[in-house]
DOFIRO-382650 format. One record per residue (C-alpha): x, z, y; residue in one letter. Coordinates in nm, 3 decimals, always signed. Layout:
BEGIN
((X; Z; Y); A)
...
//
This chain:
BEGIN
((-2.572; -0.005; +0.775); M)
((-2.513; -0.154; +0.432); R)
((-2.135; -0.125; +0.347); I)
((-1.963; -0.256; +0.025); G)
((-1.658; -0.123; -0.134); L)
((-1.427; -0.334; -0.360); A)
((-1.223; -0.106; -0.569); G)
((-1.301; +0.222; -0.741); A)
((-0.959; +0.369; -0.794); G)
((-0.809; +0.671; -0.630); R)
((-0.801; +0.533; -0.264); I)
((-1.139; +0.372; -0.317); G)
((-1.293; +0.689; -0.431); A)
((-1.165; +0.864; -0.120); R)
((-1.316; +0.580; +0.105); H)
((-1.642; +0.610; -0.085); A)
((-1.690; +0.958; -0.009); A)
((-1.585; +0.926; +0.357); A)
((-1.823; +0.628; +0.398); L)
((-2.113; +0.814; +0.250); C)
((-2.042; +1.106; +0.500); A)
((-2.099; +0.876; +0.798); L)
((-2.457; +0.873; +0.938); P)
((-2.440; +0.499; +1.011); E)
((-2.410; +0.416; +0.650); V)
((-2.735; +0.395; +0.473); D)
((-2.612; +0.240; +0.164); S)
((-2.288; +0.173; -0.018); L)
((-2.239; -0.097; -0.266); A)
((-1.944; -0.032; -0.512); I)
((-1.773; -0.292; -0.734); A)
((-1.462; -0.288; -0.933); D)
((-1.288; -0.527; -1.174); A)
((-1.377; -0.233; -1.437); D)
((-1.754; -0.213; -1.395); A)
((-1.756; +0.118; -1.587); A)
((-1.520; +0.270; -1.326); R)
((-1.762; +0.150; -1.032); A)
((-2.056; +0.311; -1.210); R)
((-1.870; +0.637; -1.270); D)
((-1.789; +0.661; -0.900); L)
((-2.132; +0.584; -0.781); A)
((-2.256; +0.861; -1.022); A)
((-2.046; +1.114; -0.831); R)
((-2.163; +1.013; -0.490); L)
((-2.491; +1.087; -0.294); P)
((-2.789; +0.862; -0.367); S)
((-2.687; +0.610; -0.110); R)
((-2.409; +0.489; -0.342); G)
((-2.484; +0.232; -0.602); R)
((-2.268; +0.020; -0.848); A)
((-2.268; -0.344; -0.889); L)
((-2.189; -0.516; -1.208); D)
((-1.950; -0.762; -1.056); T)
((-1.714; -0.786; -0.755); V)
((-1.882; -1.122; -0.666); G)
((-2.221; -0.965; -0.605); E)
((-2.068; -0.793; -0.306); L)
((-2.068; -1.133; -0.121); F)
((-2.442; -1.194; -0.162); T)
((-2.561; -0.842; -0.099); A)
((-2.620; -0.899; +0.267); E)
((-2.356; -0.643; +0.376); L)
((-2.283; -0.536; +0.746); D)
((-1.912; -0.476; +0.629); G)
((-1.684; -0.467; +0.328); L)
((-1.401; -0.226; +0.248); V)
((-1.131; -0.364; +0.021); V)
((-0.941; -0.106; -0.174); A)
((-0.878; -0.300; -0.483); A)
((-0.531; -0.370; -0.636); A)
((-0.284; -0.542; -0.409); T)
((-0.289; -0.873; -0.578); D)
((-0.663; -0.904; -0.508); A)
((-0.663; -0.828; -0.144); H)
((-0.601; -1.181; -0.014); A)
((-0.893; -1.339; -0.214); D)
((-1.131; -1.064; -0.151); L)
((-1.067; -1.074; +0.243); V)
((-1.072; -1.455; +0.227); G)
((-1.425; -1.451; +0.050); R)
((-1.564; -1.193; +0.310); A)
((-1.422; -1.419; +0.598); I)
((-1.601; -1.709; +0.437); A)
((-1.915; -1.510; +0.403); A)
((-1.876; -1.377; +0.761); R)
((-1.862; -1.014; +0.661); I)
((-1.640; -0.793; +0.889); P)
((-1.383; -0.645; +0.641); V)
((-1.159; -0.353; +0.616); F)
((-0.845; -0.407; +0.396); C)
((-0.607; -0.165; +0.279); E)
((-0.244; -0.271; +0.355); K)
((-0.107; -0.537; +0.268); P)
((-0.332; -0.822; +0.335); L)
((-0.157; -0.996; +0.052); A)
((+0.113; -0.949; -0.186); S)
((+0.344; -1.219; -0.047); D)
((+0.431; -1.361; +0.286); F)
((+0.248; -1.704; +0.241); D)
((-0.078; -1.525; +0.145); G)
((-0.042; -1.294; +0.439); T)
((+0.016; -1.565; +0.681); F)
((-0.283; -1.766; +0.533); Q)
((-0.524; -1.474; +0.560); T)
((-0.424; -1.395; +0.923); V)
((-0.481; -1.763; +1.008); A)
((-0.819; -1.773; +0.834); A)
((-0.954; -1.447; +1.006); A)
((-0.830; -1.590; +1.361); A)
((-0.999; -1.930; +1.292); S)
((-1.316; -1.776; +1.172); A)
((-1.348; -1.497; +1.432); G)
((-1.455; -1.249; +1.169); V)
((-1.325; -0.907; +1.238); P)
((-1.059; -0.790; +0.981); V)
((-0.919; -0.435; +1.020); Q)
((-0.599; -0.347; +0.828); V)
((-0.549; -0.003; +0.704); G)
((-0.256; +0.143; +0.879); F)
((-0.410; +0.511; +0.882); Q)
((-0.107; +0.655; +1.069); R)
((-0.248; +0.490; +1.378); R)
((-0.541; +0.737; +1.375); F)
((-0.349; +1.048; +1.314); D)
((-0.412; +1.281; +1.604); A)
((-0.046; +1.375; +1.639); G)
((+0.075; +1.007; +1.652); N)
((-0.209; +0.929; +1.900); A)
((-0.086; +1.213; +2.119); A)
((+0.281; +1.110; +2.090); A)
((+0.186; +0.759; +2.211); R)
((+0.005; +0.906; +2.514); E)
((+0.293; +1.130; +2.593); A)
((+0.533; +0.852; +2.590); L)
((+0.298; +0.623; +2.792); A)
((+0.227; +0.904; +3.057); S)
((+0.598; +0.932; +3.139); G)
((+0.624; +1.293; +3.002); R)
((+0.918; +1.183; +2.792); L)
((+1.111; +0.988; +3.049); G)
((+1.281; +0.689; +2.901); W)
((+1.298; +0.686; +2.516); L)
((+1.637; +0.670; +2.365); H)
((+1.563; +0.749; +2.003); T)
((+1.273; +0.728; +1.759); V)
((+1.274; +0.855; +1.399); R)
((+1.028; +0.822; +1.142); S)
((+1.026; +0.930; +0.764); C)
((+0.804; +0.884; +0.452); S)
((+0.906; +1.117; +0.167); F)
((+0.705; +1.110; -0.152); D)
((+0.715; +1.430; -0.372); P)
((+0.747; +1.222; -0.680); S)
((+0.784; +0.861; -0.784); P)
((+0.481; +0.640; -0.878); P)
((+0.430; +0.515; -1.239); P)
((+0.666; +0.265; -1.366); A)
((+0.402; +0.015; -1.393); A)
((+0.327; +0.025; -1.028); Y)
((+0.670; -0.070; -0.922); V)
((+0.668; -0.443; -1.020); P)
((+0.387; -0.537; -0.805); S)
((+0.435; -0.277; -0.528); S)
((+0.647; -0.536; -0.311); G)
((+0.937; -0.276; -0.296); G)
((+1.014; +0.041; -0.091); L)
((+1.035; -0.135; +0.248); F)
((+0.715; -0.340; +0.204); R)
((+0.519; -0.077; +0.024); D)
((+0.609; +0.243; +0.207); C)
((+0.835; +0.199; +0.502); V)
((+0.596; -0.063; +0.650); I)
((+0.390; +0.235; +0.765); H)
((+0.678; +0.363; +0.966); D)
((+0.753; +0.020; +1.120); L)
((+0.402; -0.026; +1.214); D)
((+0.384; +0.307; +1.367); L)
((+0.697; +0.278; +1.563); I)
((+0.554; -0.045; +1.716); R)
((+0.213; +0.124; +1.783); F)
((+0.352; +0.426; +1.941); V)
((+0.623; +0.281; +2.157); T)
((+0.449; -0.040; +2.252); G)
((+0.794; -0.213; +2.203); R)
((+0.917; -0.497; +1.959); E)
((+1.198; -0.453; +1.709); V)
((+1.467; -0.726; +1.775); V)
((+1.711; -0.650; +1.483); R)
((+1.753; -0.421; +1.184); V)
((+2.024; -0.292; +0.963); M)
((+1.901; -0.152; +0.630); A)
((+2.033; -0.010; +0.310); S)
((+1.904; +0.146; -0.002); G)
((+2.010; +0.353; -0.322); A)
((+1.895; +0.431; -0.671); N)
((+1.977; +0.782; -0.791); R)
((+1.653; +0.854; -0.984); G)
((+1.470; +0.681; -1.254); D)
((+1.624; +0.350; -1.407); D)
((+1.298; +0.162; -1.361); F)
((+1.336; +0.111; -0.997); F)
((+1.671; -0.059; -1.048); R)
((+1.528; -0.257; -1.354); E)
((+1.253; -0.408; -1.143); Y)
((+1.497; -0.480; -0.849); G)
((+1.361; -0.201; -0.631); D)
((+1.517; +0.101; -0.475); I)
((+1.403; +0.467; -0.470); D)
((+1.551; +0.559; -0.117); T)
((+1.602; +0.350; +0.175); G)
((+1.688; +0.380; +0.559); S)
((+1.694; +0.135; +0.840); A)
((+1.840; +0.138; +1.185); L)
((+1.619; -0.045; +1.436); L)
((+1.700; -0.176; +1.786); V)
((+1.392; -0.223; +2.002); L)
((+1.370; -0.478; +2.274); D)
((+1.430; -0.215; +2.563); D)
((+1.745; -0.092; +2.384); G)
((+1.578; +0.226; +2.219); T)
((+1.720; +0.301; +1.877); L)
((+1.490; +0.369; +1.586); G)
((+1.580; +0.515; +1.240); V)
((+1.326; +0.502; +0.948); V)
((+1.387; +0.694; +0.617); S)
((+1.191; +0.694; +0.287); A)
((+1.223; +0.821; -0.066); T)
((+1.029; +0.846; -0.387); R)
((+1.196; +1.182; -0.453); Y)
((+1.114; +1.471; -0.219); N)
((+1.007; +1.750; -0.460); A)
((+0.959; +1.989; -0.181); A)
((+0.639; +1.798; -0.092); G)
((+0.518; +1.498; +0.101); Y)
((+0.663; +1.468; +0.432); D)
((+0.570; +1.208; +0.704); A)
((+0.710; +1.289; +1.043); R)
((+0.761; +1.093; +1.365); L)
((+0.999; +1.223; +1.631); E)
((+1.036; +1.077; +1.987); L)
((+1.356; +1.177; +2.188); F)
((+1.343; +1.092; +2.568); G)
((+1.536; +1.161; +2.876); S)
((+1.292; +1.425; +2.979); K)
((+1.130; +1.573; +2.682); D)
((+1.104; +1.541; +2.306); S)
((+0.803; +1.569; +2.077); V)
((+0.740; +1.562; +1.699); V)
((+0.438; +1.492; +1.490); T)
((+0.364; +1.602; +1.135); G)
((+0.561; +1.932; +1.181); L)
((+0.336; +2.218; +1.086); D)
((+0.291; +2.499; +0.835); A)
((+0.271; +2.256; +0.542); K)
((+0.580; +2.052; +0.642); T)
((+0.808; +2.071; +0.318); P)
((+1.139; +2.171; +0.495); A)
((+1.294; +2.530; +0.486); T)
((+1.456; +2.639; +0.813); P)
((+1.804; +2.802; +0.769); L)
((+1.896; +3.073; +0.771); P)
((+1.592; +3.160; +0.565); E)
((+1.370; +3.444; +0.672); R)
((+1.164; +3.674; +0.449); D)
((+0.818; +3.503; +0.432); A)
((+0.571; +3.385; +0.174); E)
((+0.639; +3.037; +0.040); P)
((+0.433; +2.783; +0.233); R)
((+0.213; +2.522; +0.058); P)
((+0.330; +2.176; +0.130); A)
((+0.140; +1.861; +0.139); Y)
((+0.069; +1.724; -0.209); S)
((+0.057; +1.350; -0.082); G)
((-0.032; +1.100; +0.175); F)
((-0.414; +1.148; +0.126); M)
((-0.395; +1.507; +0.222); E)
((-0.142; +1.463; +0.498); R)
((-0.352; +1.199; +0.648); F)
((-0.703; +1.309; +0.547); S)
((-0.838; +1.321; +0.908); D)
((-0.670; +0.980; +0.976); A)
((-0.842; +0.809; +0.695); Y)
((-1.178; +0.941; +0.819); D)
((-1.109; +0.829; +1.154); A)
((-1.010; +0.480; +1.078); E)
((-1.326; +0.412; +0.847); L)
((-1.531; +0.548; +1.151); Q)
((-1.349; +0.285; +1.365); A)
((-1.435; +0.014; +1.107); F)
((-1.801; +0.091; +1.104); V)
((-1.792; +0.074; +1.484); D)
((-1.602; -0.256; +1.471); V)
((-1.854; -0.396; +1.214); A)
((-2.150; -0.294; +1.443); A)
((-1.978; -0.446; +1.744); G)
((-1.919; -0.110; +1.918); R)
((-1.560; -0.124; +1.976); R)
((-1.259; -0.356; +1.959); A)
((-1.057; -0.410; +1.636); N)
((-0.780; -0.129; +1.653); P)
((-0.568; -0.295; +1.389); C)
((-0.620; -0.671; +1.357); P)
((-0.422; -0.900; +1.104); P)
((-0.186; -0.988; +1.366); E)
((-0.059; -0.647; +1.394); E)
((-0.011; -0.631; +1.012); A)
((+0.180; -0.946; +1.010); L)
((+0.424; -0.800; +1.257); E)
((+0.487; -0.508; +1.035); A)
((+0.523; -0.735; +0.745); F)
((+0.789; -0.926; +0.929); Y)
((+0.990; -0.609; +0.990); L)
((+0.966; -0.510; +0.631); A)
((+1.097; -0.846; +0.535); E)
((+1.383; -0.822; +0.776); A)
((+1.461; -0.482; +0.626); C)
((+1.461; -0.629; +0.273); E)
((+1.685; -0.920; +0.377); L)
((+1.930; -0.696; +0.552); S)
((+1.944; -0.466; +0.256); M)
((+2.002; -0.758; +0.008); R)
((+2.270; -0.936; +0.217); Q)
((+2.426; -0.636; +0.366); G)
((+2.414; -0.757; +0.727); R)
((+2.225; -0.708; +1.064); I)
((+1.911; -0.909; +1.064); V)
((+1.754; -1.038; +1.384); G)
((+1.371; -1.029; +1.333); T)
((+1.342; -1.385; +1.464); E)
((+1.507; -1.491; +1.142); E)
((+1.198; -1.394; +0.932); V)
((+0.918; -1.525; +1.164); R)
((+0.720; -1.829; +1.125); R)
//
């Protein structure tokens, strides 16, 4: 298969290595707005990787699939061009940097019938998949509480914040998608709040560095999501399901950055450095899934409509935080 990659930054480089490791991928065409960066990445890959001079060349390269890992503000255009060229496309979240762009991209994909898989990698984490199965099997009984967290060890560069979409759209959206995926339920209302106790640039750009939301699911289950840019102990992304019969947790292992009290005499544990380490296997699995989708071997595991639902929930959290009230999710739907 001939796969293209738009974007040669940090996540693009990670995807490039994973794609080159797949036996189905015979060649990988890499393009970036900075042509030198694409050439540098191609030089670090096996011979099947090659750099293109412009991003536009991707759409005339007779690709079997395209992976979009470019800057957020380029996602909608690149996905739209892939749809027009009838190239199956994988796109890192979000599909677009705003609501209108997201809605238009979802509509275009549905109308054209071109597969578009969105990069919510936590769906492919083995622990999260097992939690979903445990709940569906009845092992947990009826679910009363679900908790999810996303704690970054350090904040992103200040220049990233203005275009990030804010903590709920950029970070918490992963937790929101995961709760829908694992429980199979819809969120009907939210109450969210945020705080700034770290660097001033979050406040200056109208963002927050820490946020939480209380969710009410359509069967009465309560959900709690929490996120922060300041968790110096290490990267922490956990999901906890509490049922009437049993409880399970994912992301709890020897590298979870939490110290049990009272402390025992033990060697310090290395914590996860970031999301790419914590979800390394999940990233590999989602790209394998995309190759299978592009080849017509499996159904799309994360279509644009799913991304839109997560975007709705992030919008509801943002609105709730700004207005200090409970927000029904129907308020933000179109």
